[in-house]
N, C-alpha and C positions, 0 to 999 in steps of 0.2 A: 623598698623591696615590693616587688610587685607581689602581683596574687596569686600566680602559679606555685611561689615559693608557701603561700600560707596555706595553699589549700593541700599541696603534698606533705606539712607537717601534719595537719589535721586527720589527713587520711589514714596516715601510718601512726597517729597516737589512737586512733579507733580502731584499728586493727591488734594493736597492740593490748589495748583493753578487751577486746570485744570476747565473748565466751566462744563456747564450741561444742556443738553435738555431731558425733559421729559412731556411725557403724562399721564395724568391720568383719568380714567373712573369712575363714580358709577352711579349706578340705586335707590338709595336709597330714600325713600319719593315719590315712581313713578315718577320722573324727570331722565331721562337719560343726566348727566352735564359731560361736559369733563372741565379739566384744562392744558393748555399749559404752561410751563414755557422753559427760555431759560437765561441761567446764562453766564457772562464774568466776565474776569480778564483785568483790563487796569493799564497800569504804566503811572502816570499822568493824568490819564481820557482819556489820547489821543492815546495811543499805544497798539494795542490789544495783550494780551497775550496768552489767551486759553478762548476758549468759546465751547459753546454746538453744537453740531453737528447736525442741524435741519434734515439732512437726515437719521440720524439714532435715534432718540429717544428714550428714556429709554434702551440706552446701555452705555456702562463706553466708549464713543467716543467722543474726543474733536478735537476742529480746533486749529491749534498753530498759534499765528500771524495773523489770519485773525479775522474780526469782522460779526459775526452772528449774535449777539445778536440785531435783528430787528425786528417791529411790523409784516413785511412782511413775515420773516420766521414762526415766531409763526402764521399766518393767515395760512402759507401752511402747518404745522403741523396738525393744527385744521380740513383742508380739508381733510388728511390722516387720522385721527382721523375718519371724518365723512364715510368715505369709508370704513373705517374694521370695524366699528359697524352697516353698513348698515344705516345708515341715508341718509332721503331723504330731508333734511334741517337743518338749525342750525339757532337759533335764539336768543336772548338777549346775544349778543356778549359785552364782556366789557373786556377792558384792562388796566392796569396798569403799572410805572415803579416803581423802586425802586433800590436806588442807596446807599451802604455803605462803606465809605472810611476806609482804616488799614493804620495805620503810616500817618496818616494826608491825604495827598496828594499825596504819594510817590503811594498807591496801591488803586485802586478802584473796587470794586464790583456791576456791572449793571447788572438785573433782569429786564426779560420782564413778566408779567402776564396774559396770555388770559384765560377766562372763557365762555363758552357756552352752551345752553341747546340744545340737539340735537332730530329732530323729526324721530321716527323710527317708521315705521309701523307696528301694530301687525296683527296677524293670523286674527282675527275679523274686520280688515279691518278699525280699529279706530287707530291712533297715541298714542304714549307713550308721548308725549309733553303735556303739563299741559293745559285743557280745559276749564280753568277759563275764560278765555279772549274771 
């Protein structure tokens, strides 16, 4: 076998095992919302293999053997999104965690999801956040 198939298999396995950090923004329905997700893979639910890089969300970048799937990192990425979209505040923050086991106890994928409504000032002086409260 040549080296090219070995490299392709190794690259595919590394992408399969890689974590991911994403920040998604939408303003559909008149509410500017942001969702932050950070995922990581763990061996025996203890040893971090790969997790998303919170310093470079939405990039194809991950951290090997570092545990970055924490609520603190999600809040940091949420602050980054608020700055990027020129928000003056954040409200209705909610978070939840999800664990998925692969091969019983051998591999586990841990994900933390955080969402919030951004308060963005409009040109007329009002804000984009909902006014129903």
